[in-house]
C-alpha positions as a printed NumPy array, in Angstrom:
array([[  79.887,  157.368, -198.855],
       [  81.694,  159.61 , -201.318],
       [  83.421,  162.617, -199.81 ],
       [  85.295,  165.694, -200.946],
       [  87.951,  167.824, -199.284],
       [  86.565,  171.024, -197.763],
       [  88.313,  174.087, -196.396],
       [  86.536,  177.062, -194.845],
       [  88.818,  180.024, -194.189],
       [  88.548,  183.697, -193.253],
       [  91.273,  186.333, -193.411],
       [  91.857,  185.684, -189.684],
       [  91.832,  181.891, -189.401],
       [  91.034,  178.401, -190.625],
       [  87.473,  177.446, -189.632],
       [  87.287,  173.879, -190.977],
       [  89.502,  171.553, -192.965],
       [  88.655,  167.951, -193.697],
       [  86.429,  165.556, -195.603],
       [  82.75 ,  166.324, -196.132],
       [  79.822,  164.377, -197.543],
       [  77.835,  167.49 , -198.508],
       [  77.833,  171.247, -198.072],
       [  75.119,  173.861, -198.535],
       [  76.493,  177.375, -198.994],
       [  74.682,  180.723, -199.289],
       [  75.588,  181.771, -202.825],
       [  74.681,  185.307, -203.877],
       [  71.792,  183.939, -205.994],
       [  70.488,  181.406, -203.45 ],
       [  71.496,  178.226, -201.658],
       [  74.018,  176.   , -203.443],
       [  74.31 ,  172.296, -202.62 ],
       [  77.633,  170.547, -203.192],
       [  78.299,  166.807, -203.243],
       [  81.382,  164.768, -204.109],
       [  82.603,  165.136, -207.717],
       [  80.637,  168.363, -208.278],
       [  81.368,  170.18 , -211.547],
       [  83.978,  172.97 , -211.349],
       [  82.425,  176.176, -210.038],
       [  83.292,  179.654, -208.804],
       [  80.536,  181.663, -207.09 ],
       [  80.105,  184.696, -204.842],
       [  78.79 ,  184.124, -201.348],
       [  75.984,  186.093, -199.788],
       [  75.014,  186.092, -196.124],
       [  73.433,  183.055, -194.521],
       [  73.953,  179.588, -193.103],
       [  76.717,  177.303, -194.335],
       [  75.954,  173.691, -193.398],
       [  78.461,  170.852, -193.687],
       [  77.627,  167.187, -193.344],
       [  80.653,  165.036, -192.561],
       [  80.809,  161.376, -191.606],
       [  81.176,  162.525, -187.969],
       [  78.041,  164.719, -187.984],
       [  76.586,  168.051, -189.113],
       [  78.056,  171.494, -188.4  ],
       [  76.743,  174.954, -189.287],
       [  78.104,  178.495, -189.377],
       [  76.796,  181.873, -190.536],
       [  78.811,  183.279, -193.457],
       [  78.879,  186.889, -194.616],
       [  80.359,  187.375, -198.086],
       [  83.28 ,  185.803, -199.913],
       [  83.645,  183.183, -202.64 ],
       [  83.333,  179.428, -203.027],
       [  85.443,  177.427, -205.479],
       [  84.879,  173.798, -206.487],
       [  87.718,  172.127, -208.373],
       [  88.852,  168.479, -208.639],
       [  86.759,  167.211, -205.701],
       [  88.023,  170.017, -203.465],
       [  85.837,  172.84 , -202.156],
       [  87.342,  176.082, -200.831],
       [  85.129,  178.584, -199.021],
       [  86.966,  181.901, -198.683],
       [  84.639,  183.84 , -196.415],
       [  84.821,  187.509, -195.455],
       [  83.344,  186.649, -192.038],
       [  82.149,  183.492, -190.264],
       [  80.1  ,  183.441, -187.075],
       [  79.972,  180.206, -185.095]])
């Protein structure tokens, strides 16, 4: 399975860092699905569920605002707030 490096951070702490198979993030204009080798992207986040599928299982959080950046098989979610 192809993976990408994912980091989810808030101003207070690191939420997740590691490989992921897929991620679905709540972009301002709707849900955005990300797989390995996704095209470069910068988008605003809205409020909603952020779901990550890793080889070890599926995890979800609620995100409120921020940005997501995809670049060179790395995804960075810089969230204003994350609720577990």
